[in-house]
N, C-alpha and C positions, 0 to 999 in steps of 0.2 A: 603633121599637117605646117606648113609656111605658109605665110604671108610674104606676097611679094614687096609691100611695104610696111618694114618693120625700122624702129630706129638702131643706129648705130650698125647693123649686116642687114640687107635684105634677103629676101628670099632666094634672088639667083646668087647672092655671095655666098651664102650657107650650101646652097647646092653646089659650087664651086668647091666648097671646102672639104665637102665631104667626098668630091669626087677627088680631088688630089691628095686627100686622106686615106684613099681607100675604103669610106664608112660606105657599107652595105645596108643602108638602113630606107626601108621605102619611104616615099616623101610624097605628099599627096600638095599640090599646090591650090590658093584657092588665093583668086584677085579679080576685082572689079576691071583690069584692064582685060578686054579679051581683043587686044591685037594678034593677029596669026603671026607675027613675027615673035612673041612676046611666048606663046604656046611653043611654037618650034623651037626658042631657046632652051626653055625651061625642059620640054623634052630631052633635047640634047643633051642636055648637063643631067639626067638621069630621073626626073620625076616621074614617078608611076602613074600620076592622073593630073589633072585641072579641071580644077572645076570654076565656073564663075560665081560669084558672089551677088547677091545673096543668094547662099547654098541651099537647095532643097533637103530639109533632114533626112529624108527618106533615100535620097540619091546618095546625100553622101554618106549614111552610114551603108549602103548597098557597096559604093567604092571603097571604104576604108576596109568592108571584109572581103569582098575582093583580091584588094591588095595585100593583107595579111592572110590570105589565104582561110577565111573563115566560114563553115557554111552555116 
């Protein structure tokens, strides 16, 4: 789970680094930033999902299970 606003490296920086280093770990981005450009950017960088904050716990759990393929 990545927040877009974090100290030192933000979520997009982490996604860029993961892509550059071929780190294939599913990343779910959480943010209060709901701009379409932001959602498209993190998707292009490989985010498995984007969840608006505050996240609904039931939705968050469902997306985590789907992302890591747990039934």
